[in-house]
C-alpha positions in Angstrom: 0.0 0.1 0.3 3.1 2.3 0.1 1.6 3.8 3.6 4.0 5.5 5.5 3.6 6.1 9.1 1.0 3.7 10.2 1.8 3.7 13.8 1.9 -0.5 13.6 -1.6 -0.6 12.1 -3.3 -1.6 8.8 -6.0 1.5 8.4 -9.2 2.3 6.9 -10.8 5.2 6.9 -14.6 4.6 6.9 -15.1 8.5 6.4 -12.8 10.8 5.1 -14.2 13.3 2.6 -12.9 15.0 -0.7 -12.7 12.9 -3.9 -14.1 15.8 -6.4 -12.0 17.2 -9.3 -11.7 20.9 -9.1 -14.7 22.7 -10.6 -16.5 19.2 -11.3 -19.9 21.3 -10.7 -19.0 23.0 -14.2 -19.2 20.0 -16.0 -23.1 19.8 -15.4 -25.2 19.2 -19.1 -25.7 22.6 -20.3 -29.2 22.5 -19.7 -28.5 22.3 -16.2 -26.2 25.4 -15.7 -29.0 27.9 -15.2 -30.4 25.3 -12.2 -26.7 24.5 -11.0 -25.9 28.3 -10.6 -29.1 28.5 -8.6 -28.6 25.4 -6.1 -25.1 26.8 -5.5 -26.7 30.2 -4.5 -28.6 28.1 -2.3 -25.3 26.8 -0.5 -23.5 29.5 0.2 -26.7 31.2 1.8 -27.0 28.4 4.2 -23.2 27.4 5.0 -22.1 30.5 6.8 -20.3 30.8 9.9 -18.0 27.6 9.4 -14.8 28.0 10.6 -12.2 27.9 7.5 -15.1 27.6 5.3 -15.9 24.6 6.4 -13.0 22.9 5.3 -9.5 22.2 7.8 -7.5 25.2 8.5 -4.6 25.2 11.0 -1.0 25.8 11.3 -0.6 22.5 9.6 -2.8 23.4 6.9 -2.7 27.4 6.4 -4.9 29.1 3.7 -7.2 31.4 2.9 -10.9 30.5 3.9 -13.2 32.6 2.0 -16.1 30.3 0.0 -15.6 30.7 -4.2 -17.1 33.6 -5.9 -17.6 31.8 -9.1 -21.2 30.9 -9.8 -20.6 27.5 -10.9 -18.0 26.3 -7.8 -18.7 26.5 -4.0 -16.1 25.3 -1.7 -13.4 27.6 -0.2 -9.9 26.7 -1.0 -9.2 23.3 0.2 -6.0 21.1 0.9 -4.9 19.7 -2.1 -6.0 16.2 -1.7 -9.6 16.8 -1.5 -9.8 17.1 -5.3 -6.0 15.8 -6.3 -5.4 12.2 -6.3 -1.7 11.9 -6.0 -2.0 14.8 -3.3 -4.3 12.9 -1.3 -2.5 9.5 -1.4 0.6 11.6 0.1 -1.7 12.7 2.7 -3.0 9.2 3.3 0.6 8.5 3.6 1.5 11.3 6.1 -1.5 10.3 8.4 -0.9 6.3 8.4 -3.9 5.8 6.2 -4.0 2.8 3.8 -7.6 2.8 2.5 -10.1 5.9 2.9 -13.8 5.5 1.8 -14.5 8.9 0.4 -18.0 10.6 1.2 -19.2 13.4 -1.0 -20.9 16.9 0.0 -23.6 16.6 2.1 -25.4 19.8 0.3 -28.9 18.5 -0.1 -27.8 17.1 -3.7 -30.0 14.2 -2.5 -33.5 16.8 -3.5 -31.4 19.7 -4.9 -34.3 22.9 -5.7 -37.4 20.1 -4.9 -36.6 19.1 -9.0 -36.3 15.2 -8.9 -35.0 15.6 -12.6 -32.0 17.9 -11.5 -31.5 16.0 -8.3 -30.7 13.1 -10.4 -28.7 15.0 -12.9 -26.9 16.7 -10.3 -25.9 13.1 -8.5 -24.8 11.3 -11.9 -22.5 14.3 -12.2 -20.8 14.3 -9.0 -20.9 10.2 -8.9 -18.8 10.4 -12.2 -16.1 12.8 -11.4 -15.4 11.2 -8.3 -15.0 8.2 -9.9 -12.3 9.5 -12.1 -10.4 10.6 -9.1 -10.6 7.2 -7.2 -9.7 5.5 -10.6 -6.1 7.2 -9.9 -5.6 4.2 -7.3 -8.7 2.6 -7.0 -7.0 0.1 -4.0 -6.8 2.8 -1.6 -9.4 5.3 -3.0 -13.2 4.2 -2.2 -16.1 5.9 -2.4 -19.9 5.9 -1.7 -22.6 7.5 -3.7 -24.5 10.4 -3.7 -28.5 9.2 -4.9 -31.3 11.6 -5.5 -33.3 10.0 -2.8 -36.2 12.5 -3.2 -37.2 9.8 -5.9 -36.2 6.5 -4.6 -36.4 4.7 -7.9 -33.8 6.6 -9.6 -32.0 6.7 -6.4 -31.8 2.6 -6.8 -31.1 3.1 -10.0 -28.0 5.2 -9.5 -27.1 3.3 -6.7 -27.1 0.2 -9.0 -24.8 2.1 -12.2 -22.3 3.2 -9.3 -21.8 -0.2 -7.9 -21.3 -2.1 -11.1 -19.8 0.3 -13.2 -17.9 2.5 -11.1 -17.0 0.1 -8.1 -18.6 2.1 -5.4 -18.6 0.6 -2.0 -21.7 1.9 -0.4 -24.5 5.0 -0.2 -24.6 8.0 1.9 -28.3 9.1 2.7 -28.9 12.0 4.8 -30.4 11.5 7.9 -34.2 11.6 6.7 -35.4 13.2 3.1 -37.7 16.4 3.7 -40.9 15.2 5.6 -40.0 11.7 5.3 -38.2 9.2 7.9 -35.7 6.2 6.1 -38.5 3.6 7.3 -41.0 5.4 4.6 -42.2 2.3 2.5 -40.9 4.1 -0.9 -37.3 3.6 0.2 -37.7 0.4 0.4 -36.4 -0.2 -3.5 -33.2 1.8 -2.6 -32.3 -0.8 0.6 -33.4 -3.8 -1.5 -30.7 -2.5 -4.4 -28.0 -2.0 -1.5 -28.8 -5.2 0.3 -28.7 -7.3 -3.0 -25.2 -5.5 -3.8 -24.0 -6.0 -0.7 -22.8 -2.1 0.2 -24.1 -0.3 3.0 -26.2 2.4 3.3 -24.4 5.1 5.2 -26.3 7.8 7.3 -24.1 10.8 6.9 -25.5 14.2 8.3 -27.8 16.3 5.8 -30.3 18.2 8.4 -28.6 21.6 7.9 -28.7 21.3 3.7 -30.1 23.8 1.9 -34.1 22.8 1.2 -34.3 20.5 3.8 -37.3 20.0 6.7 -35.4 21.0 10.0 -35.6 18.6 12.9 -34.6 20.3 16.1 -32.4 22.9 14.7 -34.6 25.5 13.7 -35.1 26.5 17.5 -31.2 27.9 17.4 -29.4 30.5 15.6 -25.8 29.8 15.8 -23.5 27.5 13.8 -22.1 25.8 16.6 -25.6 25.1 18.3 -26.7 23.6 14.4 -23.6 21.8 13.9 -23.6 19.9 17.4 -27.2 19.0 17.1 -27.9 17.7 13.8 -25.4 14.6 13.4 -26.3 13.3 16.4 -30.0 14.2 17.1 -30.3 12.7 13.0 -28.0 9.5 13.6 -31.0 8.8 16.5 -33.9 9.3 14.3 -32.2 7.4 11.4 -31.3 4.4 14.0 -34.8 4.4 15.1 -36.2 4.4 11.6 -33.9 1.8 10.6 -34.9 -0.7 13.9 -38.3 0.2 15.3 -39.3 1.3 11.4 -38.8 -2.2 10.7 -36.2 -1.6 7.2 -33.8 -3.6 9.0 -36.1 -6.6 9.5 -37.3 -6.3 6.2 -33.9 -6.2 4.8 -31.9 -9.0 7.0 -28.9 -8.4 4.7 -28.5 -4.6 5.5 -25.7 -3.0 6.8 -26.1 0.4 7.7 -23.5 2.9 9.7 -24.2 6.2 11.1 -21.2 8.2 11.0 -19.9 12.0 12.1 -22.0 11.3 15.2 -19.6 10.4 18.0 -19.9 7.3 19.6 -21.3 7.9 23.2 -24.8 8.3 22.5 -25.6 4.7 21.3 -25.6 3.3 24.4 -28.1 5.2 25.7 -30.4 5.5 22.7 -30.4 1.8 22.1 -31.1 0.6 26.1 -33.8 3.7 25.5 -35.7 2.1 22.5 -35.4 -1.3 24.2 -36.8 -0.7 26.8 -39.8 1.2 25.3 -40.5 -1.9 22.9 -40.2 -3.9 26.0 -43.7 -1.6 27.4 -45.3 -0.9 24.0 -44.5 -3.5 21.5 -47.7 -3.1 19.9 -46.6 0.1 18.7 -43.9 -1.0 16.4 -45.6 -3.9 14.2 -42.5 -3.8 11.9 -40.4 -6.0 14.3 -40.8 -9.0 16.8 -37.3 -8.4 18.5 -35.7 -5.9 21.1 -34.7 -2.9 18.5 -30.9 -3.4 19.4 -30.9 -7.3 18.0 -31.7 -5.6 15.1 -28.5 -2.9 15.0 -25.9 -5.2 16.6 -24.1 -7.3 14.4 -24.8 -5.6 11.3 -25.0 -1.6 12.4 -21.7 0.6 12.9 -20.4 4.3 13.4 -17.8 5.9 13.8 -15.5 8.0 16.4 -14.1 11.2 17.0 -10.2 9.8 17.9 -9.9 11.8 21.0 -13.5 10.7 21.8 -13.6 9.6 25.7 -16.8 7.5 25.6 -14.9 4.8 22.9 -14.2 2.3 26.0 -17.3 2.8 27.3 -19.0 1.8 24.1 -17.1 -0.9 23.4 -17.6 -2.5 27.2 -21.4 -2.1 27.0 -22.0 -3.2 23.0 -19.0 -4.9 22.1 -15.9 -4.4 19.8 -17.1 -4.8 16.9 -19.1 -1.7 16.2 -16.6 1.5 16.2 -14.8 2.5 13.1 -11.9 5.1 12.6 -12.6 7.8 11.0 -10.5 10.9 9.3 -13.0 13.3 8.7 -10.1 14.5 6.5 -10.0 17.6 5.4 -13.1 19.4 6.9 -13.1 21.9 9.5 -13.0 19.7 12.5 -11.1 17.3 11.9 -7.2 16.1 13.4 -5.4 16.2 10.6 -2.6 14.9 9.8 -2.9 13.5 13.6 -6.1 11.2 13.7 -4.6 8.0 13.4 -1.9 8.9 15.7 -4.0 10.2 18.6 -5.9 7.1 18.5 -3.1 4.7 18.3 -1.5 6.4 21.5 -4.8 6.2 23.9 -3.9 3.8 26.8 -7.7 3.4 27.3 -7.9 0.9 24.5 -7.0 -1.9 23.8 -4.7 -3.0 20.9 -7.1 -6.2 19.6 -9.9 -2.9 20.3 -7.6 -0.5 18.1 -7.5 -3.2 15.4 -10.6 -3.4 15.1 -11.4 0.7 14.9 -8.9 1.0 12.8 -9.6 -1.4 10.4 -11.5 -4.7 11.0 -14.9 -3.1 11.6 -14.7 -1.1 8.6 -13.6 -4.0 6.7 -16.5 -5.7 7.8 -19.1 -2.6 7.0 -18.0 -1.9 3.5 -17.1 -5.4 2.5 -13.0 -5.0 1.7 -9.8 -6.8 2.7 -7.7 -5.6 5.6 -4.8 -4.0 4.6 
């Protein structure tokens, strides 16, 4: 793999970012360019007050931080590895990562402008651009698909295309899709394809995206409050849908991951769901066992490298749940030290580190351990 400084562990990054070539949005067909400009304006109006313009900035990664003023571009100046694969491999070697699974932007592409045809074309353009990036080193650069979830049949078709034509290893969805929770029957066509193709469904934020129906964050004004709340609340919402809502019961081979929400909330939420199911099982007709029994063994989440609750979660639920995630190269990541921080911890055993760094992500994404 050419890894440099892996701290003695094989490492699969279960949640990195980037993989979009520079100016990829200009690749949208001419017929959709006016819509793309309108969509980019909505993103720029929504994502305000994020440190670094949403991208990592530190002594190790100094840069300007304004959003682009190009009407067909959104991101502020980014670390080069976000858009150029050769630079990404250098950063992976620097950080100690063998394989990274890269997540696309989470900016409401699933329902862009409320226009199903535009959303489908936007997702297709994004997925094709990212496939080009990952083709530079397909053994190390892996992708999950962004899908036009507002139209589930189109989403299922795009997932099939991305996996069979481009070798994507999973799909990503927002925590809910506008006014529908993820257990809405209309999405079963998507889960069916994911199960058949043996790729996971990864829930990764999306609560703040332009056009989204807000859950909880509409009560707050600051980015601090909105960002802190939306990820764990969204993960709890999605977990409830997948378990109590019967998705994992209907699709017994389906794997799910709840990412960038931390790990400490999971034991509490599973215990609470189980307790409520025991008291009111008739109100969960889609399942016939405790909600936790559907999640454990097929559900995963990621942790922050310094998160104090990691050993508590492992003690409560076992060592086969938590995955390492770099969050490269977003504003709140620990680049280039995320592997080192976790590897140096003394409150996590060597066996647990091996599971977190690679073993669990390998099961999640159906990948070999490096």
